[in-house]
DSSP file (Angstrom, degrees, kcal/mol; ACC not computed):
  #  RESIDUE AA STRUCTURE BP1 BP2  ACC     N-H-->O    O-->H-N    N-H-->O    O-->H-N    TCO  KAPPA ALPHA  PHI   PSI    X-CA   Y-CA   Z-CA
    1    1 A M     >        0   0    0      0, 0.0     4,-2.1     0, 0.0     5,-0.2   0.000 360.0 360.0 360.0 -42.9  -51.0  -77.7   48.4
    2    2 A K  H  >  +     0   0    0      1,-0.2     4,-2.0     2,-0.2     5,-0.1   0.875 360.0  52.2 -65.3 -36.4  -50.2  -75.8   45.2
    3    3 A R  H  > S+     0   0    0      2,-0.2     4,-2.4     1,-0.2    -1,-0.2   0.909 108.4  50.5 -65.0 -42.6  -47.9  -73.4   47.2
    4    4 A N  H  > S+     0   0    0      1,-0.2     4,-2.3     2,-0.2    -2,-0.2   0.895 110.2  49.9 -63.0 -39.8  -46.0  -76.3   48.7
    5    5 A F  H  X S+     0   0    0     -4,-2.1     4,-2.4     2,-0.2    -1,-0.2   0.893 109.6  51.8 -65.2 -38.8  -45.5  -77.8   45.3
    6    6 A S  H  X S+     0   0    0     -4,-2.0     4,-2.2     2,-0.2    53,-0.2   0.910 109.8  48.7 -63.8 -42.1  -44.3  -74.5   44.0
    7    7 A I  H  X S+     0   0    0     -4,-2.4     4,-2.6     2,-0.2    -2,-0.2   0.909 110.4  51.9 -63.1 -41.6  -41.8  -74.2   46.9
    8    8 A L  H  X S+     0   0    0     -4,-2.3     4,-2.5     1,-0.2    -2,-0.2   0.902 108.9  49.9 -62.0 -41.4  -40.6  -77.8   46.2
    9    9 A V  H  X S+     0   0    0     -4,-2.4     4,-2.0     2,-0.2    -1,-0.2   0.907 111.5  49.2 -63.6 -41.5  -40.0  -76.9   42.5
   10   10 A G  H  X S+     0   0    0     -4,-2.2     4,-2.1    45,-0.3    -2,-0.2   0.900 110.9  49.3 -64.6 -41.2  -38.0  -73.8   43.5
   11   11 A L  H  X S+     0   0    0     -4,-2.6     4,-2.5     1,-0.2    -2,-0.2   0.905 110.4  50.7 -64.3 -40.8  -35.9  -75.8   46.0
   12   12 A L  H  X S+     0   0    0     -4,-2.5     4,-2.6     1,-0.2    -1,-0.2   0.875 108.6  52.5 -63.9 -36.4  -35.2  -78.4   43.3
   13   13 A A  H  X S+     0   0    0     -4,-2.0     4,-2.2     2,-0.2    -2,-0.2   0.913 110.2  47.7 -65.0 -41.7  -34.2  -75.6   40.9
   14   14 A L  H  X S+     0   0    0     -4,-2.1     4,-2.0     2,-0.2    -2,-0.2   0.908 113.1  47.5 -65.7 -41.7  -31.8  -74.3   43.5
   15   15 A V  H  X S+     0   0    0     -4,-2.5     4,-2.7     1,-0.2    -2,-0.2   0.899 110.5  53.5 -65.3 -39.2  -30.3  -77.7   44.1
   16   16 A G  H  X S+     0   0    0     -4,-2.6     4,-2.5     1,-0.2    -2,-0.2   0.897 108.1  49.4 -61.7 -40.5  -30.1  -78.3   40.4
   17   17 A L  H  X S+     0   0    0     -4,-2.2     4,-2.3     2,-0.2    -1,-0.2   0.877 110.6  50.8 -66.1 -37.0  -28.1  -75.0   40.0
   18   18 A K  H  X S+     0   0    0     -4,-2.0     4,-2.4     2,-0.2    -2,-0.2   0.928 111.9  46.6 -65.2 -44.1  -25.8  -76.1   42.8
   19   19 A L  H  X S+     0   0    0     -4,-2.7     4,-2.6     2,-0.2    -2,-0.2   0.884 111.0  52.6 -65.4 -37.5  -25.2  -79.5   41.1
   20   20 A L  H  X S+     0   0    0     -4,-2.5     4,-2.5     2,-0.2    -1,-0.2   0.915 110.1  48.7 -61.7 -42.7  -24.7  -77.8   37.8
   21   21 A G  H  X S+     0   0    0     -4,-2.3     4,-2.5     2,-0.2    -2,-0.2   0.895 110.3  50.7 -64.2 -40.5  -22.1  -75.6   39.5
   22   22 A D  H  X S+     0   0    0     -4,-2.4     4,-2.2     2,-0.2    -2,-0.2   0.927 112.4  46.6 -62.4 -44.3  -20.4  -78.6   41.1
   23   23 A A  H  X S+     0   0    0     -4,-2.6     4,-2.6     1,-0.2    -2,-0.2   0.907 113.0  49.4 -64.5 -41.1  -20.2  -80.3   37.7
   24   24 A L  H  X S+     0   0    0     -4,-2.5     4,-2.6     2,-0.2     5,-0.2   0.900 109.9  51.1 -64.9 -40.6  -18.9  -77.2   36.0
   25   25 A S  H  X>S+     0   0    0     -4,-2.5     4,-1.4     1,-0.2     5,-0.8   0.903 113.5  44.7 -64.1 -41.3  -16.2  -76.8   38.7
   26   26 A Q  H  <5S+     0   0    0     -4,-2.2    -2,-0.2     2,-0.2    -1,-0.2   0.908 113.7  50.0 -67.7 -41.1  -15.1  -80.4   38.3
   27   27 A R  H  <5S+     0   0    0     -4,-2.6    -2,-0.2     1,-0.2    -1,-0.2   0.894 113.9  44.0 -65.9 -41.4  -15.1  -80.1   34.5
   28   28 A L  H  <5S-     0   0    0     -4,-2.6    -1,-0.2    -5,-0.2    -2,-0.2   0.750  98.5-139.9 -76.8 -23.0  -13.1  -76.9   34.4
   29   29 A G  T  <5 +     0   0    0     -4,-1.4     2,-0.2     1,-0.2    -3,-0.2   0.740  52.2 139.9  71.1  22.7  -10.7  -78.2   37.0
   30   30 A V      < -     0   0    0     -5,-0.8     2,-0.8     2,-0.1    -1,-0.2  -0.614  63.1-118.3 -95.6 159.9  -10.5  -74.8   38.8
   31   31 A R  S    S+     0   0    0     -2,-0.2    -5,-0.1    -3,-0.1    -1,-0.0  -0.291  74.5 117.9 -94.4  50.6  -10.4  -74.4   42.5
   32   32 A V  S    S-     0   0    0     -2,-0.8    -2,-0.1    -7,-0.1     5,-0.1  -0.969  71.1-109.7-114.5 130.0  -13.6  -72.4   42.7
   33   33 A P    >>  -     0   0    0      0, 0.0     4,-1.3     0, 0.0     3,-0.7  -0.200  18.2-125.4 -60.0 148.2  -16.5  -74.0   44.7
   34   34 A G  H 3> S+     0   0    0      1,-0.2     4,-2.6     2,-0.2     5,-0.2   0.800 108.3  66.7 -62.6 -29.2  -19.4  -75.3   42.7
   35   35 A N  H 3> S+     0   0    0      1,-0.2     4,-2.5     2,-0.2    -1,-0.2   0.882  98.9  52.2 -59.9 -37.3  -21.7  -73.2   44.9
   36   36 A F  H <> S+     0   0    0     -3,-0.7     4,-2.7     2,-0.2    -1,-0.2   0.935 109.8  47.1 -64.7 -45.8  -20.1  -70.1   43.4
   37   37 A W  H  X S+     0   0    0     -4,-1.3     4,-2.3     2,-0.2    -2,-0.2   0.896 112.9  50.1 -63.7 -39.0  -20.8  -71.3   39.8
   38   38 A G  H  X S+     0   0    0     -4,-2.6     4,-2.3     2,-0.2    -1,-0.2   0.908 111.6  47.9 -63.9 -41.7  -24.3  -72.2   40.7
   39   39 A F  H  X S+     0   0    0     -4,-2.5     4,-2.7     2,-0.2    -2,-0.2   0.901 110.8  51.6 -64.3 -40.5  -24.9  -68.8   42.2
   40   40 A L  H  X S+     0   0    0     -4,-2.7     4,-2.5     2,-0.2    -2,-0.2   0.900 109.6  49.4 -63.2 -41.0  -23.4  -67.1   39.2
   41   41 A A  H  X S+     0   0    0     -4,-2.3     4,-2.4     2,-0.2    -1,-0.2   0.903 111.6  49.4 -64.3 -40.8  -25.7  -69.1   36.9
   42   42 A L  H  X S+     0   0    0     -4,-2.3     4,-2.7     2,-0.2     5,-0.2   0.912 110.8  50.1 -63.6 -42.4  -28.7  -68.1   39.1
   43   43 A W  H  X S+     0   0    0     -4,-2.7     4,-2.4     2,-0.2    -2,-0.2   0.922 111.4  47.8 -63.0 -43.9  -27.6  -64.4   38.9
   44   44 A V  H  X S+     0   0    0     -4,-2.5     4,-2.1     2,-0.2     5,-0.2   0.925 112.7  49.6 -62.9 -43.8  -27.2  -64.6   35.1
   45   45 A F  H  X S+     0   0    0     -4,-2.4     4,-1.9     1,-0.2    -2,-0.2   0.939 114.9  42.9 -59.8 -48.1  -30.7  -66.2   34.8
   46   46 A L  H  X S+     0   0    0     -4,-2.7     4,-2.2     1,-0.2    -1,-0.2   0.820 110.0  58.3 -70.4 -29.9  -32.3  -63.6   37.1
   47   47 A H  H  < S+     0   0    0     -4,-2.4    -1,-0.2    -5,-0.2    -2,-0.2   0.920 113.8  36.6 -65.2 -43.2  -30.5  -60.8   35.4
   48   48 A F  H  < S+     0   0    0     -4,-2.1    -2,-0.2     1,-0.2    -1,-0.2   0.784 118.7  49.6 -81.1 -26.2  -31.9  -61.6   32.0
   49   49 A R  H  < S-     0   0    0     -4,-1.9     2,-0.6    -5,-0.2    -2,-0.2   0.813  84.9-159.9 -80.7 -30.8  -35.3  -62.6   33.3
   50   50 A Q  S  < S+     0   0    0     -4,-2.2     2,-0.4    -5,-0.2    -1,-0.1  -0.013  70.2  59.6  74.9 -28.8  -35.7  -59.4   35.4
   51   51 A V  S    S-     0   0    0     -2,-0.6     3,-0.1    -3,-0.0    -3,-0.0  -0.996  87.3-120.1-131.3 134.3  -38.4  -61.1   37.6
   52   52 A A        -     0   0    0     -2,-0.4    -6,-0.0     1,-0.1     5,-0.0  -0.482  35.5-107.7 -71.1 138.6  -37.9  -64.2   39.7
   53   53 A P     >  -     0   0    0      0, 0.0     4,-2.6     0, 0.0     5,-0.2  -0.293  29.6-113.1 -60.3 152.6  -40.2  -67.1   38.8
   54   54 A T  H  > S+     0   0    0      1,-0.2     4,-2.6     2,-0.2     5,-0.2   0.887 116.0  51.6 -57.4 -42.9  -42.9  -67.7   41.4
   55   55 A A  H  > S+     0   0    0      1,-0.2     4,-2.3     2,-0.2   -45,-0.3   0.906 112.1  46.0 -62.9 -41.8  -41.5  -71.1   42.4
   56   56 A L  H  > S+     0   0    0      2,-0.2     4,-2.4     1,-0.2    -2,-0.2   0.888 112.6  49.9 -69.5 -39.5  -38.0  -69.6   43.0
   57   57 A A  H  X S+     0   0    0     -4,-2.6     4,-2.3     2,-0.2    -2,-0.2   0.900 111.9  48.9 -65.3 -40.4  -39.4  -66.6   44.9
   58   58 A G  H  X S+     0   0    0     -4,-2.6     4,-2.3    -5,-0.2    -2,-0.2   0.911 112.5  47.1 -65.4 -42.6  -41.5  -68.9   47.1
   59   59 A A  H  X S+     0   0    0     -4,-2.3     4,-2.6   -53,-0.2    -2,-0.2   0.900 112.5  50.1 -65.8 -40.1  -38.5  -71.2   47.8
   60   60 A S  H  X S+     0   0    0     -4,-2.4     4,-2.5     2,-0.2    -2,-0.2   0.916 111.1  48.4 -64.7 -43.0  -36.3  -68.2   48.6
   61   61 A A  H  X S+     0   0    0     -4,-2.3     4,-2.3     2,-0.2    -2,-0.2   0.910 111.9  50.1 -63.1 -41.8  -38.8  -66.8   51.0
   62   62 A F  H  X S+     0   0    0     -4,-2.3     4,-1.5     2,-0.2    -2,-0.2   0.935 112.1  47.1 -61.6 -46.7  -39.2  -70.1   52.7
   63   63 A L  H  < S+     0   0    0     -4,-2.6    -2,-0.2     1,-0.2    -1,-0.2   0.901 113.4  48.0 -64.0 -40.9  -35.4  -70.5   53.1
   64   64 A L  H >< S+     0   0    0     -4,-2.5     3,-1.1     1,-0.2    -1,-0.2   0.870 109.6  53.0 -68.4 -35.8  -35.0  -67.0   54.4
   65   65 A N  H 3< S+     0   0    0     -4,-2.3     3,-0.3     1,-0.2    -1,-0.2   0.803 117.3  38.2 -67.8 -28.1  -37.9  -67.4   56.9
   66   66 A H  T >X S+     0   0    0     -4,-1.5     3,-1.0    -5,-0.2     4,-0.8  -0.003  78.2 121.6-111.2  27.5  -36.3  -70.6   58.3
   67   67 A L  H X>  +     0   0    0     -3,-1.1     4,-1.0     1,-0.3     3,-0.7   0.822  66.0  64.3 -61.5 -33.3  -32.7  -69.4   58.1
   68   68 A T  H 3> S+     0   0    0      1,-0.3     4,-1.0    -3,-0.3     3,-0.3   0.830  95.1  59.6 -63.4 -30.3  -32.1  -69.9   61.8
   69   69 A L  H <4 S+     0   0    0     -3,-1.0     3,-0.3     1,-0.2    -1,-0.3   0.853 104.3  50.2 -65.2 -32.5  -32.6  -73.6   61.4
   70   70 A F  H << S+     0   0    0     -4,-0.8     4,-0.3    -3,-0.7    -1,-0.2   0.731 109.5  51.8 -76.6 -21.7  -29.7  -73.7   59.0
   71   71 A L  H  X S+     0   0    0     -4,-1.0     4,-2.2    -3,-0.3     3,-0.3   0.634  86.4  86.0 -87.9 -14.7  -27.5  -71.8   61.5
   72   72 A L  H  X S+     0   0    0     -4,-1.0     4,-2.7    -3,-0.3     5,-0.2   0.897  85.5  52.1 -57.1 -46.4  -28.2  -74.2   64.4
   73   73 A P  H  > S+     0   0    0      0, 0.0     4,-2.1     0, 0.0    -1,-0.2   0.899 111.3  48.6 -59.3 -37.4  -25.5  -76.7   63.6
   74   74 A S  H  > S+     0   0    0     -4,-0.3     4,-2.1    -3,-0.3    -2,-0.2   0.905 111.7  49.1 -66.3 -40.7  -22.9  -73.9   63.4
   75   75 A L  H  X S+     0   0    0     -4,-2.2     4,-2.5     2,-0.2    -1,-0.2   0.895 109.9  50.8 -67.1 -39.5  -24.1  -72.5   66.7
   76   76 A V  H  X S+     0   0    0     -4,-2.7     4,-2.5     1,-0.2     5,-0.2   0.927 110.7  49.4 -63.1 -43.6  -23.9  -75.8   68.5
   77   77 A A  H  X S+     0   0    0     -4,-2.1     4,-2.2    -5,-0.2    -1,-0.2   0.890 111.2  50.2 -62.7 -38.2  -20.4  -76.3   67.2
   78   78 A A  H  X S+     0   0    0     -4,-2.1     4,-1.0     2,-0.2    -2,-0.2   0.910 110.8  48.2 -67.0 -41.4  -19.4  -72.9   68.4
   79   79 A V  H  X S+     0   0    0     -4,-2.5     4,-0.6     1,-0.2     3,-0.5   0.909 112.5  48.4 -66.5 -40.9  -20.9  -73.5   71.9
   80   80 A V  H >< S+     0   0    0     -4,-2.5     3,-0.7     1,-0.2     4,-0.3   0.893 111.5  51.3 -64.0 -38.5  -19.1  -76.9   72.2
   81   81 A G  H >X S+     0   0    0     -4,-2.2     4,-1.4     1,-0.2     3,-0.9   0.665  90.7  79.8 -73.0 -16.1  -15.9  -75.2   71.1
   82   82 A L  H 3< S+     0   0    0     -4,-1.0     3,-0.2    -3,-0.5    -1,-0.2   0.876  90.2  51.7 -60.1 -37.8  -16.2  -72.4   73.7
   83   83 A R  T << S+     0   0    0     -3,-0.7    -1,-0.3    -4,-0.6    -2,-0.2   0.711 112.1  47.3 -74.6 -17.2  -14.9  -74.6   76.4
   84   84 A W  T <4 S+     0   0    0     -3,-0.9    -1,-0.2    -4,-0.3    -2,-0.2   0.687 119.6  33.1 -94.9 -20.2  -11.8  -75.6   74.4
   85   85 A A     X  +     0   0    0     -4,-1.4     4,-2.1    -3,-0.2    -1,-0.2  -0.447  58.7 150.2-137.5  63.9  -10.8  -72.2   73.2
   86   86 A P  H  > S+     0   0    0      0, 0.0     4,-2.2     0, 0.0     5,-0.2   0.869  78.7  53.2 -66.5 -34.2  -11.5  -69.4   75.7
   87   87 A R  H  > S+     0   0    0      2,-0.2     4,-2.1     1,-0.2     5,-0.2   0.932 110.8  46.3 -65.5 -44.0   -8.5  -67.3   74.6
   88   88 A E  H  > S+     0   0    0      1,-0.2     4,-2.4     2,-0.2    -1,-0.2   0.878 111.9  51.5 -65.9 -37.0   -9.7  -67.4   71.0
   89   89 A M  H  X S+     0   0    0     -4,-2.1     4,-2.7     2,-0.2    -1,-0.2   0.891 108.1  51.8 -67.9 -37.6  -13.2  -66.6   72.0
   90   90 A A  H  X S+     0   0    0     -4,-2.2     4,-2.8     2,-0.2     5,-0.2   0.917 110.8  48.3 -62.7 -42.1  -12.1  -63.6   74.0
   91   91 A L  H  X S+     0   0    0     -4,-2.1     4,-2.8     2,-0.2     5,-0.4   0.900 111.2  50.9 -63.7 -40.4  -10.1  -62.4   70.9
   92   92 A L  H  X>S+     0   0    0     -4,-2.4     4,-3.1     2,-0.2     5,-0.5   0.917 113.2  44.9 -63.4 -43.2  -13.2  -62.9   68.8
   93   93 A L  H  X5S+     0   0    0     -4,-2.7     4,-1.5     3,-0.2    -2,-0.2   0.921 116.1  45.4 -67.4 -43.9  -15.4  -60.9   71.2
   94   94 A V  H  <5S+     0   0    0     -4,-2.8    -2,-0.2    -5,-0.2    -1,-0.2   0.901 126.9  29.9 -67.5 -40.2  -12.9  -58.1   71.6
   95   95 A G  H  X5S+     0   0    0     -4,-2.8     4,-0.9    -5,-0.2    -2,-0.2   0.854 125.2  43.0 -86.9 -37.0  -12.1  -57.9   67.9
   96   96 A G  H  X5S+     0   0    0     -4,-3.1     4,-2.7    -5,-0.4     5,-0.2   0.841 103.5  61.6 -82.8 -34.3  -15.5  -59.0   66.4
   97   97 A L  H  X<S+     0   0    0     -4,-1.5     4,-2.6    -5,-0.5     5,-0.2   0.937 105.9  45.3 -62.7 -48.2  -17.9  -57.1   68.6
   98   98 A P  H  > S+     0   0    0      0, 0.0     4,-2.6     0, 0.0    -1,-0.2   0.908 114.6  49.2 -61.6 -39.2  -16.8  -53.6   67.7
   99   99 A V  H  X S+     0   0    0     -4,-0.9     4,-2.6     2,-0.2    -2,-0.2   0.920 112.1  48.5 -65.0 -42.4  -16.7  -54.5   64.0
  100  100 A T  H  X S+     0   0    0     -4,-2.7     4,-2.4     2,-0.2    -1,-0.2   0.920 113.1  46.9 -63.0 -44.5  -20.2  -56.0   64.1
  101  101 A L  H  X S+     0   0    0     -4,-2.6     4,-2.4    -5,-0.2    -2,-0.2   0.906 112.5  50.3 -64.6 -40.8  -21.5  -52.9   65.9
  102  102 A F  H  X S+     0   0    0     -4,-2.6     4,-2.7    -5,-0.2    -2,-0.2   0.932 112.1  47.0 -61.6 -45.8  -19.8  -50.6   63.5
  103  103 A M  H  X S+     0   0    0     -4,-2.6     4,-2.6     2,-0.2     5,-0.2   0.890 111.2  51.5 -65.5 -39.0  -21.2  -52.5   60.5
  104  104 A A  H  X S+     0   0    0     -4,-2.4     4,-2.3     2,-0.2    -1,-0.2   0.920 112.4  46.3 -62.9 -42.9  -24.7  -52.6   62.0
  105  105 A A  H  X S+     0   0    0     -4,-2.4     4,-2.5     2,-0.2    -2,-0.2   0.912 112.8  49.8 -65.3 -42.4  -24.6  -48.8   62.6
  106  106 A A  H  X S+     0   0    0     -4,-2.7     4,-2.3     2,-0.2    -2,-0.2   0.911 112.1  47.5 -64.0 -42.0  -23.3  -48.2   59.0
  107  107 A C  H  X S+     0   0    0     -4,-2.6     4,-2.6     2,-0.2     5,-0.2   0.903 111.3  51.7 -65.4 -40.3  -26.0  -50.4   57.5
  108  108 A G  H  X S+     0   0    0     -4,-2.3     4,-2.4    -5,-0.2    -2,-0.2   0.916 111.3  46.8 -61.5 -43.4  -28.6  -48.6   59.6
  109  109 A L  H  X S+     0   0    0     -4,-2.5     4,-2.5     2,-0.2    -2,-0.2   0.895 112.1  51.0 -65.3 -39.8  -27.4  -45.2   58.4
  110  110 A L  H  X S+     0   0    0     -4,-2.3     4,-2.6     2,-0.2    -2,-0.2   0.925 111.7  46.5 -63.8 -44.5  -27.3  -46.3   54.8
  111  111 A I  H  X S+     0   0    0     -4,-2.6     4,-2.1     2,-0.2    -2,-0.2   0.915 113.1  49.5 -64.6 -42.4  -30.9  -47.6   55.0
  112  112 A A  H  X S+     0   0    0     -4,-2.4     4,-1.5    -5,-0.2    -2,-0.2   0.904 112.2  48.5 -63.3 -40.1  -32.0  -44.4   56.7
  113  113 A T  H  X S+     0   0    0     -4,-2.5     4,-1.2     1,-0.2    -2,-0.2   0.917 111.5  49.1 -65.6 -43.1  -30.3  -42.3   54.0
  114  114 A L  H  < S+     0   0    0     -4,-2.6    -1,-0.2     1,-0.2    -2,-0.2   0.846 110.1  51.5 -66.7 -32.8  -31.8  -44.4   51.2
  115  115 A Q  H  < S+     0   0    0     -4,-2.1    -1,-0.2     1,-0.2    -2,-0.2   0.815 111.6  47.0 -73.1 -28.9  -35.3  -44.1   52.6
  116  116 A C  H  < S+     0   0    0     -4,-1.5    -1,-0.2    -5,-0.2    -2,-0.2   0.667  88.7 100.2 -84.9 -17.3  -35.0  -40.3   52.9
  117  117 A T  S  < S-     0   0    0     -4,-1.2     2,-0.2    -5,-0.1    -4,-0.0  -0.548  79.6-122.2 -72.5 124.4  -33.6  -39.8   49.4
  118  118 A P        -     0   0    0      0, 0.0     2,-0.3     0, 0.0    -1,-0.1  -0.457  26.0-130.4 -67.7 136.4  -36.4  -38.7   47.1
  119  119 A R        -     0   0    0     -2,-0.2     2,-0.6     1,-0.0     0, 0.0  -0.657  11.2-127.4 -89.8 143.7  -36.8  -41.1   44.2
  120  120 A K        -     0   0    0     -2,-0.3     2,-0.1     2,-0.0    -1,-0.0  -0.783  26.0-147.7 -89.9 123.5  -37.0  -39.8   40.7
  121  121 A S    >>  -     0   0    0     -2,-0.6     3,-1.0     1,-0.1     4,-0.6  -0.465  23.5-113.1 -88.5 164.3  -40.0  -41.1   38.8
  122  122 A N  T 34 S+     0   0    0      1,-0.2     3,-0.3     2,-0.2    -1,-0.1   0.741 114.4  63.8 -66.5 -22.9  -40.2  -41.8   35.1
  123  123 A H  T 34 S+     0   0    0      1,-0.2    -1,-0.2     2,-0.1    -3,-0.0   0.749  95.3  59.1 -75.2 -22.3  -42.7  -39.0   34.7
  124  124 A D  T <4        0   0    0     -3,-1.0    -1,-0.2     1,-0.2    -2,-0.2   0.773 360.0 360.0 -76.0 -25.2  -40.0  -36.4   35.8
  125  125 A A     <        0   0    0     -4,-0.6    -1,-0.2    -3,-0.3    -2,-0.1   0.480 360.0 360.0 -76.6 360.0  -37.6  -37.3   33.0
């Protein structure tokens, strides 16, 4: 029960930052989405805090674990759109698939390289 309340507090904090960003975007009158300003505020907060609060970490973990649920509406729209735009989908597959595979391979190589790199400990300095 306490964990669920902590997640709820973290979600409310994220929504609050988004609303703060929306208000800031409207107040400044710039054409930058409020989500960006909210993300920037979150980044500044976490940068100076150095460690994420427990509620925020719990909410972030919950959202990442259930990320596929947030992608479902986009996937349904894409599947419905497939029958209307076969030429565009072919172009997307021909152009997007190689780029996706290249990026996946590059990320895999980067992660493998970072895992093999010996880390310098504070005692060595």
